[in-house]
N, C-alpha and C positions, 0 to 999 in steps of 0.2 A: 492631791491636786483637785481643784474645784471643777464643776461641770463646764464652765465657760473655757477654762484653760485646756481641758481635754479636747473640746471641739476645735479650739484654735490649733492645737498640735496636729489633730487628725486632718484638719483642712490643709495645713501646710504640707503634710505628707502626701495627701492626694494631689495637690497642685504640683509637687515635685515629681510625682509619678507620671502625671500627664505630660510634663515638660520632657522627661526622659523618653517616654514613648514617642513623642513628636520628633525628638532628635533622631531616634532609631529609624523611624519611617522616612525621615528626610535624607538619610544617608544614601547617596546615589552612586554613580559610577566614576566619580572623580571629576565629572564635568558639570556638577551642580544640578543633575537631573533627578527628580523624585521617582522612586521606584516602589511600586506596591507589590509586595510578595505575601501571598496568603500562606500561613503556616500549614503544612500538611498534617492531616490527622494520622494517627497510628496506622500502620499498614493493615489492610483488610485481610482477613483469613481467606484461604483459597476457596472454602465452601461458603457461599453467600446465601443467606436466607431467601427462600423463594419469593417472599413478599417484596424483596428489594430488587429482584431481577437476577440476571446472569451476565457473565462477561462474554461479549461478542466482538469480533474484529470489525472495525468500521473502516479501516484503511490498511493496505499492505503494499509492499513492493518486494520483489524477489531480489536478493543480493546477486549481482551478476559478475563479480570479480573484484580484483584489487585495482583501485584507481591509479592510472599511470602518473608518475611524478610525485607520489606521496610516500616515498621511502621512510620519511620521519613523521608521517601523519600530519596533523595540523597543530603542533605544539604551540601553546601560548595564544591560540586563536579561538574564537567562538564560531561554531557552525550553527546556522539557523535554517532548519528545514521547514518548508511550507507544504502541507498536505491537505487534501480535501476529504472531509468525512462523508460517509454514505448514510449512516444512521446516527442519531444522537443518544445521549445518556447523561447520567448524573455523576459519573466518575470516570477517570481515565487511567489507563496503564500504557506504557510504551515499551517496545521491544527494541533493544540495541544489539547489533551483530558485529562480531569480529571474525566472521567465517573465513575470510581470505587474508587475515592478518598473520604475521609471523612472529609477533611479539604481543604481550599483554597490553591492553589499552585501558588507562584509568581516566574516568570522567569524574571531576571533583564537583561539578555543578551541572545540573540539568533542570530546565524549566519548560513549562507548557503555558501557552496563552493563545487567546483568539486573535487573529489578525484584524487590525483596524481598517484595512483596505484589502480588496481582493488580491491575493498573491503578493502583497507587500510585506516588508520586514518589520513594520511598526506594529506594536501590540495594542490591543484594546485595553484601556485603563480599567483596573479592577478585576482583570481575568488572569493576571500573572500568578502562577503557582510553582513553588519549588517541588521538584520530584525527588522522592527518596527511594533507597534500595535497602531493605532490611532496616528501615528507620534511620539510615545514615545518608548523608549527601553524596558520598563518594562511592564509586563502584569500579571494580576492575574486571574486565572481560578477557578471558584467556584466548589465545589463538584458536580459531576454529569454533569458538563458543558464542553464546548469546545470553542475554539476561532480560528479564521482565521486571519492571519497576513495581513498587508498592502502588496501591490505589491512591489516586490524587483527586480530591473533591473539585470537580469543575462541571458546571452545567454546559454541556457541549451540544449545540444544535446540529441537526442534519444539514448536509451541504454547506458546512462551514469550513473556513480555512484555519487550520491549527498550526501554530508555530511551535516547533520543538527545538530548543536551543541546547547545545552541548559544549562543554569546555574541558579540554584536556591540557594540563600544564606541561607535560613532558613528551619527548619523542616517543612514538608508539608503533612504528612500522606502517606498512601499506594500509590504506583506508578501504574498508569494505564498502562498496557503493552500488547503486543502481544506475546504470549508464545512461539510459534514455528517458529522463523524467518528463520532458516537455513542460517543465515547471522551473521557474527561476528560484534559486536558493542562494544563501548569503553567507559571507564570512566577515568577521570583524576582528581587529587586533585586540588582544587582551581578554579579560574575563568580562563579557558583556551579556551573559545569559539573562540577566534580569532587566536589561535596558528596554524601556517602553518604546522609545522612538526608533526609527530606522536609521538615525544618524550614526555614521561610523560603519554601517554595514554596506558591503559591496556585493552586488550581484555577481555570481560566478557562473561557471558552466551549469547547464541544466541537469544536475545529478542529485540524487539523494544520498547522503553520507551517514553510514552506521545505522540509521533508522530503518527498520524493516516492518514494523507493525504498530498500530494504535488500536487499543481495545477500549470499549465503553461498557459501563454497567447500565443495563437497560432492562426494563420490564415489558417493553413493547415489541422488540424485534423477535421474530420467530427463528432466527439463526442467520447464517451467512451463506452466500453463493461464492464459491472460489472458482476463478477462471484461470486455467492454465493455458498459455498460448505463446505465440511468437511476436514478431513486430506488429502484426495486425492488432493484437490485444494490447501490446505495449503502447500503441497509438503514436508511433514515431513521426507520422506525417500529419497529425492533428495540430491545430493552432496552439502554439505555446501559451501557457498561462491561462488557458480558457477552459480546461477540463472538458474536452470534446472527444475523448476516447469513446469507443462504443460501450465500454463498461460504465463510464460516467452517465451516458444516456440511459443505460439499463437501470442504474440506480435511481435516476430521476423518474423513470416510468414506474418503478416499484413504489416510490414515495407518493407520486401524484395520483395513481389509480386506486380508488377506495376499495376495489375488489381484489387487488393484488396482495400476495403475501407480504408481510413485513420482514423483508430480508435485507441485510447488508450485502454489499458487493465488494469482493476483495480481488484486486488485479494482481495476478502472478505471471504476467507476460514478460518475456525476455526476447529482445530483438535477436534474430538469428537462431533461436532455440529449435532444436530438433526433437523428435519423439524417440528415435532409436539410438542416437549417438550423442556423446558429449561434444562440446565445442573443441576443435582441434587446438594444438599448442599455440598457433598464431592467432586464434580467435577464442581464447578462453572466456572472453566476455559474453559469448553466446550461451554460457551456462551448461550445467550438466543435462543429460538427456531428460526428456519428460518422464520416462519411466522411473528414473532416479528421483527427480524433483517431486514426484507425487508424495514421497514419504518425508521429504524435508520441508517443502514449501506449501503443500496443500492440506494434507491430512492433519497436521498439528494446529491449523488455524482454529482459534476459539469460536465455538458456535457453528462450525462448518457443517452444513447439512446436504449441500448440493455441489457437485463438481461439473463445470463446463469445460470441455476439452477442445481447444482450437490449435491443433498441431498436425504436422505432416507435410506441409508444402516445402519446408526447408530440407526435409529428407530427400525430396526430389531435386531441389535446386542446387544444393551444396555438395561439393566433393568430400568424400566419396559418396556417390549417389546411391539411394535405394531404388533399384530398378525393378524390383518385384512388388507389385501392388498388394499382393497377398501378405507380404512381410509387414508392410505398413498397417494393413487392416488387422493383422494378428497382434501387432504392438498396441494398437488402439483397444482391441478387445482385452488384452492382458491388463492394460492400465485400468480399464473400466471394471474388470473383475476384481482387481486388487482394491479399488476404491469402494466397490459395493461390499466387499468383505469387511470393511470398516464402517458399514452402515450408511454410506453415502449414496444419494441418487446421482446418476451420471447422465449428462446430456453431451452429445457430440456434434461438432460442426463439420459440414462438408467443406472441402478444400475450394477456396475461391479461385476464380480465373486469373491468369497472369499472362495472357496472350500478347500484351504489349511490352513485356519485359525482354531485355536482350537475351536472357538465358532460355527463353521459351523455344521449344522445338515440338514438332508433331509427336515425337516419341515421348517426351515428358508429359505432353497433354494427354496422351492415351493412358499413362499411368495415373494421372490425376482423376480422369473420368472413371477408371476402374476402381480406384479407392472410394470415390463417391458412390459408385454402385453398391459397394459392400456396406457402406454406412447407411444408405437409404433402404437396403434390403432388410434391415433389422438384425437382431441378434448380437449387435455390438454395444449399443447404448440403450438407455431407457427411453430416450426421446432424441429427436434430431433437430438441430438448428441449421437450416439450409442457407448458408452464406453464399453458396454458388448461385442459387436461384435469386437471392436478394441483390447480388452485385453484378450479375452478368448482363452484357448487352444482348437483348433478344435477337438482334440481327447477326451478331458475331459472338456466340456464347462462350468462345474461348477467351474473350477479352472483357475487361471491366466496362461497364456503361461509362461513356465519356464524362458524364456529369458527376460520376463517383471517383474518377481517376485523379490521383494526386499529381500525375505526370510521368510516373515511371512504369506504368502498366501493371504494377503489383500491389502497391499500397493505396488504400482509399484516402480520399480527402475527408473533410468534416461531414459533408453530405453522405458520403459512403459509410462512415462510421455510424451516422444516425440510422441509415438503412439497416445496418447490421443489428443494432439494438432493437429496431422495430421487428426484426425477423424472429425474435425470441418470443415464444408463447409463454406468458407469465404463469399461466396455470400449470405448466409442465415443470415448473421449478421445484415443486414439492410433490411428494407421493401422498396424495390425498387418501388413498386406501389405507396406508399405514396410519395417517393422522386420525382417520375415523375409528380405526381399531383401538387407538390409544385413548379415545374419549371414554 
């Protein structure tokens, strides 16, 4: 065959290849929509070279129970979760949980993408990536189990809204969820994980489904701060879709202050959570006790260096009540000791005032004050965050300052959550003595 003929054949083959690639990229969701899916690279090994960075959690939510009314899961529907990152990175892994399921759940497609609008279901073009598990698209999570995906290449900025979409084709039993997300999340009929637009997605109740963690590969972050708490940390009275929990403000302070440590912030708050007792049978969504959750929700977080504990008020408020302040202080000390044994620095929060709440009595107030005396006296935590002082009305210190009160006398509003974050001494989040010795 002559030179001209060879070139003609090669040119024809190249043109045919371009056409085939174009057809593949143009295949959409059955509605004529173009979908850009970046092919995942092979899964990253667990040990990442130091020059590339390390895996650190950028977002988390504690599973708080089985979502009511989901006995068959969401078979044949796409779940699209929206989460806000605290630090950025060059790669992403996601954690999916079936902790409260009674059957295996199989996800045949999972994607990640940056949201094109704050809190919305539409994805930013060019950021959609398929997530794999052991180099395969499908993964089955057993009842009570969880799974972490392979590394997915995505330049993820800090303070970005990430979309994590999941599709399960078959009935799978109750859905493990986080009950009080204060963030709109979405459902769509059919397999729509790679859909760029928000068309077809319907906003549902403000819960996160199956997704319990997002990790990033970063060379900048010094690690993560894990916050264990109740509804005050969960931020249940913060403005929905606005990321105004006190932990969100803390993350912003850490990003904006050039002298602050580079730390991610991981929220492990559960509304109604108690330090000493699990949620009762009629309130299982309040989660296991803080002493139990330390080992399931806090210590395993990737990059965790510091623990902040905001627990104890529900031990006083909810039946059966803990009427001995020394028992609450002992529980806090035990939790701190167990975390320190795993190398964590531990900060503890004083119990905030609740004098305007219907459950308040002088007796319960005395218990709160005595617990706070124990916390402030030292010997429990490595440092103290004084939420009592930050939120109290100076003229009636058993009550929230009116400007900080959401209206129920117990939960702060956005301004109150802002004040809580401002009460944290950023320099106390790391043990600088240990850091200096490590240099």
